[in-house]
C-alpha positions as CSV (number, residue, x, y, z in Angstrom):
1,M,64.2,116.0,106.5
2,A,67.7,115.3,105.4
3,D,69.0,113.5,102.5
4,V,71.4,111.3,103.4
5,K,73.1,108.3,101.2
6,L,76.1,106.3,102.5
7,L,78.3,104.7,99.3
8,G,80.0,101.4,101.0
9,L,79.8,98.2,102.2
10,W,78.8,95.6,104.7
11,Y,82.3,94.2,105.0
12,S,84.1,97.6,105.3
13,F,85.8,98.7,108.5
14,F,85.8,101.7,106.6
15,S,81.9,102.3,105.8
16,H,81.5,100.9,109.8
17,R,83.7,104.1,110.7
18,V,80.9,106.3,108.8
19,E,77.7,104.3,109.8
20,W,78.8,104.2,113.5
21,A,78.8,107.9,113.9
22,L,75.7,108.5,111.7
23,K,73.4,105.9,114.2
24,I,75.3,107.9,117.4
25,K,73.5,111.1,116.1
26,G,70.4,109.4,114.9
27,V,70.1,110.0,111.6
28,K,68.2,107.9,108.9
29,Y,70.3,107.0,106.2
30,E,70.3,105.0,102.7
31,L,73.0,102.3,102.4
32,I,74.4,102.0,98.8
33,E,76.2,98.2,98.1
34,E,79.4,99.0,95.6
35,D,80.3,96.4,93.8
36,L,84.8,97.3,94.0
37,Q,85.5,95.5,90.7
38,N,82.0,97.1,89.0
39,K,82.1,100.7,90.3
40,S,78.6,102.2,90.2
41,P,78.5,105.8,88.0
42,L,77.4,107.0,91.2
43,L,80.7,106.1,93.1
44,L,82.9,107.7,90.2
45,Q,81.2,111.0,89.9
46,S,80.5,111.5,93.8
47,N,84.7,110.2,94.5
48,P,86.6,110.9,90.6
49,I,89.8,111.6,92.8
50,H,90.1,108.2,94.7
51,K,86.9,106.2,93.3
52,K,86.9,104.3,97.0
53,I,84.3,103.8,99.7
54,P,83.1,105.5,101.8
55,V,81.2,108.4,100.1
56,L,78.8,110.3,102.3
57,I,75.6,112.0,100.2
58,H,74.4,114.8,102.2
59,N,71.4,116.8,100.1
60,G,73.3,116.2,96.6
61,K,76.6,117.0,98.5
62,S,79.4,113.8,98.6
63,I,82.0,114.1,101.5
64,C,84.7,111.3,100.8
65,E,87.1,109.9,103.1
66,S,85.8,108.2,106.8
67,M,87.4,110.3,109.0
68,V,86.8,113.7,107.3
69,I,83.2,112.0,107.0
70,L,83.0,111.8,111.0
71,Q,83.7,115.5,111.6
72,Y,81.5,116.3,108.5
73,I,78.9,114.4,110.4
74,D,79.5,115.3,114.1
75,E,79.5,119.4,112.8
76,T,76.6,119.1,110.8
77,F,74.1,116.8,112.6
78,E,72.9,117.3,116.2
79,G,73.2,114.6,118.7
80,P,76.1,113.1,121.2
81,S,79.0,114.9,120.1
82,I,81.7,112.6,118.4
83,L,84.7,115.1,119.1
84,P,85.5,115.9,122.1
85,K,84.9,120.1,123.1
86,D,87.9,120.9,124.7
87,P,90.6,122.0,122.1
88,Y,93.4,120.0,123.5
89,D,91.3,116.9,123.6
90,R,90.0,117.3,120.5
91,A,93.6,117.2,118.9
92,L,94.5,114.1,121.0
93,A,91.6,112.8,119.4
94,R,92.5,113.5,115.6
95,F,96.5,112.4,116.8
96,W,95.7,109.0,117.6
97,A,92.5,108.5,115.0
98,K,95.4,109.6,112.3
99,F,97.8,107.4,114.2
100,L,95.4,104.1,114.0
101,D,94.4,105.4,109.7
102,D,98.1,105.4,109.1
103,K,98.9,101.5,110.4
104,V,95.7,99.9,109.0
105,G,98.0,98.9,105.5
106,A,100.0,96.9,107.8
107,V,97.8,94.9,109.8
108,V,95.3,93.9,106.7
109,S,99.3,93.0,105.5
110,T,99.1,90.5,108.6
111,F,96.4,88.6,107.7
112,I,96.1,88.6,104.0
113,R,99.6,88.4,102.4
114,K,102.4,85.5,102.9
115,G,106.1,85.3,103.2
116,E,108.5,88.4,103.8
117,E,105.3,90.5,102.9
118,Q,103.4,88.9,106.1
119,E,106.6,89.4,108.1
120,K,106.9,92.6,107.3
121,G,103.3,93.3,107.9
122,K,103.6,91.3,111.6
123,E,106.6,93.6,112.8
124,D,104.9,96.9,112.1
125,A,101.2,95.6,113.2
126,C,103.5,95.1,116.4
127,E,105.0,98.2,116.5
128,M,102.0,99.5,116.1
129,L,100.5,97.0,119.6
130,K,103.2,98.3,121.3
131,V,102.6,101.7,121.2
132,L,98.7,101.2,122.1
133,D,99.6,98.9,124.7
134,N,101.3,101.7,126.4
135,E,99.2,104.1,126.0
136,L,96.0,102.5,127.1
137,K,97.3,101.3,130.2
138,D,94.4,101.8,132.9
139,K,92.0,103.8,130.1
140,K,88.6,103.1,129.3
141,F,88.6,105.2,125.7
142,F,91.3,106.8,123.9
143,V,90.8,110.6,125.3
144,G,89.0,110.9,129.0
145,D,86.2,108.7,130.1
146,K,84.2,109.0,126.7
147,F,83.9,106.7,123.5
148,G,84.0,109.3,120.8
149,F,86.4,110.1,117.5
150,A,89.4,108.0,118.3
151,D,87.7,104.9,119.4
152,I,85.2,104.9,116.1
153,A,89.1,105.1,114.0
154,A,89.9,102.0,116.3
155,N,87.5,100.0,115.2
156,L,90.2,98.1,112.8
157,V,92.1,97.3,116.0
158,G,89.0,96.8,118.6
159,Y,86.8,94.6,117.0
160,W,88.2,93.6,113.4
161,L,91.1,92.2,114.5
162,G,89.8,89.4,116.3
163,I,87.3,88.6,112.7
164,F,91.5,88.5,110.9
165,Q,92.9,86.0,113.2
166,E,89.8,84.1,114.0
167,A,89.5,83.8,109.8
168,S,93.6,83.5,108.9
169,G,95.0,81.3,111.8
170,V,97.0,84.1,112.2
171,E,98.0,84.9,115.9
172,L,98.7,88.5,116.3
173,V,97.3,89.4,119.3
174,T,97.6,87.8,122.5
175,S,97.4,89.0,126.9
176,E,100.8,87.6,127.2
177,K,102.5,90.3,124.8
178,F,100.1,93.2,125.3
179,P,97.9,92.8,128.3
180,N,96.6,96.5,127.9
181,F,95.7,96.6,124.7
182,C,93.5,93.4,125.3
183,C,91.8,94.6,128.3
184,W,90.5,97.6,126.3
185,R,89.5,95.5,123.3
186,D,87.7,93.6,125.8
187,E,86.0,96.8,127.8
188,Y,85.1,97.9,123.6
189,V,83.7,95.5,122.1
190,N,81.2,94.9,125.3
191,C,80.6,98.7,126.2
192,S,76.7,99.2,125.6
193,Q,77.8,102.9,123.4
194,V,80.2,100.0,121.1
195,K,78.1,96.6,120.9
196,E,74.9,97.5,119.5
197,Y,76.7,99.7,117.0
198,L,79.5,96.3,115.4
199,P,78.1,94.4,112.6
200,A,77.4,91.2,114.1
201,R,80.6,88.7,114.1
202,N,78.4,85.7,112.1
203,D,79.9,82.8,109.6
204,E,79.4,84.9,106.8
205,L,81.9,87.3,107.9
206,L,84.5,85.1,108.9
207,A,83.7,83.1,105.8
208,F,83.7,85.9,103.4
209,F,87.8,87.2,104.6
210,Q,88.8,83.6,105.0
211,G,87.6,83.8,101.1
212,C,89.7,86.9,100.8
213,A,93.0,85.7,102.6
214,R,92.6,82.7,99.6
215,A,92.4,84.6,96.6
216,H,95.2,86.6,97.2
217,A,97.3,83.9,97.7
218,A,96.3,82.7,94.7
219,T,97.1,85.8,93.0
220,S,100.1,86.0,94.5
221,A,101.6,82.3,93.6
222,S,100.2,82.9,89.8
223,S,102.2,85.8,89.8
224,Q,105.0,84.2,90.6
225,K,104.9,81.5,87.8
């Protein structure tokens, strides 16, 4: 049996992308929780360049970066395909996954930063949402009717965005501004292929992100004194 370990965090949407792919493929794995304030020797050894999670360790070999790991999982393990078989559809899936990955910073900045940084984050995030709103009109998933690679990459906007909004009190998305995106998001979180793999939306999760926002605000305030 393959030895599969995942260095990650319970609250990381990057880690959850990898967990999602492993579960879809039916791969048994060990999740090793990291402390990013005190990174383990295993993490530093497994990802010496970026020193970040997630890292997949498969039979002693490490693979880094969530979207690279997803492709590795799809190519390595048996089970349902994550990337489409058709070359054109596969290219589309990779395009939208890259687009979504590039916009992560703007979305997060909107909820944990204040002042000018937050306003800039809002502007960038809304531009992204306009693009997605146009793309997702009358679409079930990003590529065709099958849940896959780009949809896993979209877990930040499909699921975690709602948690960020609730935890911070900052309203970024409404059905009036982004009707197609909101219809897609509602379908996304209630789809059977999605729902069983999502982390529980509970008080602990909300409290964690509220704490992150408060901590960042305090750090920003102290740095300006």
